[in-house]
C-alpha positions in Angstrom: 43.7 -68.4 -33.0 45.0 -66.4 -29.8 49.0 -66.1 -30.5 50.7 -67.1 -27.5 53.9 -65.3 -25.9 57.0 -67.6 -25.1 58.3 -66.9 -21.7 61.3 -64.9 -21.9 60.1 -62.8 -25.1 61.1 -59.2 -24.9 57.0 -58.7 -24.5 57.3 -60.9 -21.6 60.1 -59.6 -19.7 58.1 -56.1 -20.3 55.2 -57.1 -18.2 56.7 -59.0 -15.7 59.0 -55.5 -15.2 56.1 -53.3 -15.4 53.8 -55.6 -13.1 56.9 -55.4 -10.6 56.8 -52.1 -10.7 53.2 -51.6 -9.7 53.4 -54.1 -7.0 56.8 -52.6 -5.4 59.7 -54.6 -4.1 60.9 -53.4 -0.9 64.0 -55.2 -1.2 65.1 -52.9 -3.9 66.8 -49.6 -3.2 64.8 -47.2 -5.5 61.5 -48.7 -5.3 58.6 -46.1 -3.7 58.1 -49.0 -1.7 60.2 -48.1 0.9 59.4 -44.7 1.7 55.6 -46.3 2.2 57.1 -48.7 4.5 59.2 -46.1 6.3 56.1 -43.9 7.3 53.9 -46.8 8.2 56.4 -48.3 10.4 58.0 -45.4 12.1 57.4 -45.1 16.0 54.8 -42.5 15.0 53.1 -43.3 12.1 52.3 -47.2 14.2 50.9 -45.6 16.9 48.5 -42.8 14.4 47.3 -45.8 12.5 46.5 -48.3 15.5 44.7 -44.6 17.6 42.6 -44.1 14.3 41.0 -47.8 14.2 39.2 -46.6 17.4 37.5 -43.5 15.8 38.2 -40.3 13.8 39.9 -37.8 16.1 41.3 -34.2 16.3 44.9 -33.2 16.5 44.7 -32.4 19.9 42.9 -35.9 20.8 45.7 -37.4 18.4 48.7 -35.9 20.4 47.2 -36.7 23.7 46.3 -40.3 22.9 49.7 -41.0 21.6 52.0 -40.3 24.1 55.1 -38.5 23.6 54.7 -37.4 20.2 55.6 -33.5 19.6 53.4 -31.2 17.7 55.6 -31.4 14.8 56.8 -34.7 14.8 52.4 -35.6 14.7 51.9 -33.1 11.7 54.7 -34.8 9.9 53.2 -38.2 10.3 49.7 -37.2 9.6 50.8 -35.4 6.0 52.8 -38.4 5.1 50.4 -41.0 6.0 47.8 -39.0 3.8 50.0 -38.0 1.1 50.5 -41.9 1.1 46.5 -42.3 0.9 46.4 -44.0 4.8 44.5 -41.1 6.5 41.6 -38.6 5.7 41.9 -35.1 6.4 38.7 -33.4 6.8 39.0 -29.1 7.9 35.4 -27.9 8.5 35.0 -24.1 7.9 33.7 -23.4 11.5 34.5 -21.2 14.1 37.0 -22.2 16.0 38.6 -24.1 12.9 38.3 -28.3 13.2 40.1 -30.7 11.1 39.4 -34.6 11.9 41.8 -37.3 11.1 40.4 -40.7 10.1 41.9 -44.0 8.1 40.6 -44.3 4.5 39.6 -47.9 3.9 43.3 -48.8 2.8 44.7 -47.3 5.9 41.9 -49.3 7.7 43.6 -52.4 6.0 47.1 -51.5 7.2 46.4 -50.0 10.6 44.7 -53.6 11.1 47.6 -55.2 10.6 49.6 -53.5 12.4 47.5 -53.6 15.2 48.3 -57.4 15.5 51.7 -56.7 15.2 51.4 -54.6 18.0 49.0 -56.9 19.9 51.5 -59.6 19.7 54.6 -57.3 21.4 52.5 -56.3 24.4 51.5 -60.0 24.7 55.1 -61.2 24.9 56.4 -58.5 26.2 57.8 -60.3 29.2 59.7 -62.6 27.4 60.9 -59.8 25.5 62.6 -58.2 28.4 63.7 -61.7 29.6 65.8 -61.9 26.3 67.1 -58.7 26.9 68.1 -59.6 30.3 69.9 -63.0 28.8 71.8 -61.5 26.1 75.4 -61.5 26.3 76.1 -57.4 26.0 73.3 -57.1 29.2 75.1 -59.9 31.3 79.0 -57.8 30.7 77.5 -54.6 31.8 76.0 -55.6 35.2 
């Protein structure tokens, strides 16, 4: 006979706490999922991930594709996304040196979700601009 744990026992509470820690809880101030969310949803993070959905890119190609990003910000963004397991950096021993960036399977999953958000924003931009124009703070300024 298997002994069942009663709800509320110490073992149950520890198991629930472990599961919550493993899953993450972005609303908890000390949860590491917050830094992942920051990397993925930063301005440059979104653009890099969506750009890499199309194909593997070299650094200079990504810099041209993601208009307005500085070399420093692109390097920092790629490093953070690589550290989180979303981007794969592959260096080739060639002259001149070549480095390619692509999405990992996990990176592809998150990028597809971001792409849906980006598509929605682009499709509804006229409504957003209209809402901004109608906002009371904008009306007072004009």
